N, C-alpha and C positions, 0 to 999 in steps of 0.2 A: 157457742156447742159449733164449730165451724156448717155454714150451710149444707154442705155434703151430707153432714151426718144427718140432720130433717129432713134434706129431701126426698132419703125414704120411705119416715113416716107419713110427712105432706102428699105421696101420690100412691100411698098404697096401704094408707090407714087401717082401710075395710079389711083387706086382706088381712092384715096385725092381728085384727081386730076376733076372725073367723079364727087363730090358730089356739083362744083359749076357747072355742066354744069345742072346733075337734082333737082339742088335748085336756076334756075335762076334768080328771083324772089329776095330772100335771100341776093343774091348774090348781082346783080346791084340794093338793096338800099343801104347794106352793100359801095359797091362801090361811091355812089352819095355822102354818110355820110364822108369818109376819100377824095373824089376829094374838099368838100366844108371846111374843114380847112385846105389842103394842100397848104401851097404858091404855085402861079402862073408859077412863073419863081426864074429861083435859082438852085444848084447842088445839088438834095439829092441823101439819097441813102436807099435801102431797107434793114435794118436788118429781119431776118429769114426770104427770099425771097420768101421761097418756091420753085412754077413752075409758078411763077411771074404774078400771077393771076389777082396782081391790079398794084402790076410798072409799068406789062406794056401795061395799057389801063393807067395810068397813066402817062407816058408817064420819067421813071422814069431809065435809063440805068441802074444803079448798083446795084446791089444787094448782100451780102449774105448769108451765108446758111451751116450748117453745112452737111446738106444730101447729096450725091454727086449722087441719082438715082431724087432725089426733082430739084436738081442742072444743069442737065441736060436738065430737061422738059424747064426749066429757059433760060435756050441755045437757046430752043427752040421755044420761044418767044423773041429771040432780044436780051434778058438783059445780059451784063457780068456781068456774079457769081465769087466771089472770097471766097473762101472753107475755113470758121474758123465760128469762139465764138464770139457771143454779148459780151462777157465778159473781153476778150483780144482783141479788135478791130484792126486789122491790116491797122491803116493809122494812117497818121500825127495827132496832136493839127490842131485845126482849118479847116477844110477841109472839111466839107460841111455847105451848106444853112441850109439845114434842114433834120433829120432822120425820120422816119416811122420805125414802126412795126405795124404789123397788127396779131392779135389774139396768138402773138408770146409772151407777157412775162406768161402766163402758163403754159409753155414752160422751162424757164431758168430755170437752179442751181440757178443764183444772181444774184435777179433783183436787189436788189443797188446796183452789180457792174457793174452789163450789162449799168446801167443811167447811172452812172459817167460817164463811158467810151462813150457811146451816147455825153456828155456834154461835155468832153473834146476832142472828134472829129469836135465840131460844132464851128460854127465861134462866136465872139459875136453879138448878136442879136439876133442869130436861130433859128430854132424855133425845137420842135419834136411834132409828133403823134404821137398816142397808142391807136392803137385802139381793143379794148377786149370788150370779156360776160361780163356783170355785172354779181356777182356770187348774185346779191342778186334780178337780175328778171327773172321771171320765168324760160326762157330756161336754162339761171344760172343756177338754181335750176336746173332743168331736168337732164341736165347734170353732176351734182353733185349727183347726183338718179341715175345714168344708166351709172355713172363713165366705173365701171368694165368691165363691155361689151362693151362700148366703145374701137377698139383698139389705136384711136389716145388720149383718155381720160383718160385711165389707170393710167395712169403717172400727168396726169396737174395739177396744184394745180390753182381753181380760186378766183380770186380777188374783191373787190368788188369798185365801184370808191372811199372811201374815203379812201381804202388802198395805192393804186395808186395812189390819191394824193400822199399822206405824202410819199413816195418813191420820187418821184418829187421834191416834195420840199424838201428831205434831201440830194438828189442828183444834189441841186443848183436853179433849175428850174422858173421858175415864170410865172405871169401871165396867170391859168389856164383856159379856158376856154373849154365847151366840147356842145359836140348834141352827139344826141341818133338817132338810126332807130331800126327799123324792131319791130314792134309792135305787141301784141294781136291782139288788133281788128283792120282785116286789111285795107284799105281805100276801097278801092274795090277791087272783086279777081281777080287776072292775072294785076295790074297795084305795080308796083314799087313805094315801100314809100320815100316819104322826108323826110331828115333830119327835125329833130328838133333839137330847143335850152333847152338847159338846160340834167339832168339827170334824173334817176326813173322813166321813163315808157317804156323807149326801153331798147330791151336787149342787140345789139351792141352800145359800146358809147366809143365813138373819143376825146382825148383831147388832147388840143396844150399846151405846154408850150413853156417859152423863156430862153436861155441863158441869 
């Protein structure tokens, strides 16, 4: 990851973390969608664990994070954090049953390399779960327009579902399945949105693929 991509997270880790409290319904909707796609058991790791907002409630005990200040917040949530980068994972081949990445691919230097590394550290039959903001969705388009004003997304590269699917397949993954959430037309104000299968409506897409 380029230093400049990490820098805002180093400097503004607490500010980043507060977003989840201020946007609780969006966060909980995203969490539900991710939960619906990860295996119920097995050993998992979250790559780009950030402040642990997903790993902790999902019961994932181990995370990888390049930003020291983010890692320290994740450790406060009980996550064991290894400092390192997605493109060079410090783990043996076949170490994990699943790998999770939540809104991380937009910050990677080399998505192909990171996914090949994820493939390598997965056991045969293991799966990767990638959650991301779809570039072609309403929120994706809004972020793209306002990118330069946003301390975190200034250096981000947003991807479409088709682009993410293509890179997954190039890395050797198969059996892709999708779910989506964060819909424009709220179900009811004040309610967590239920994930729906597929993609194209929700701004937050979760793809699961197998090794």
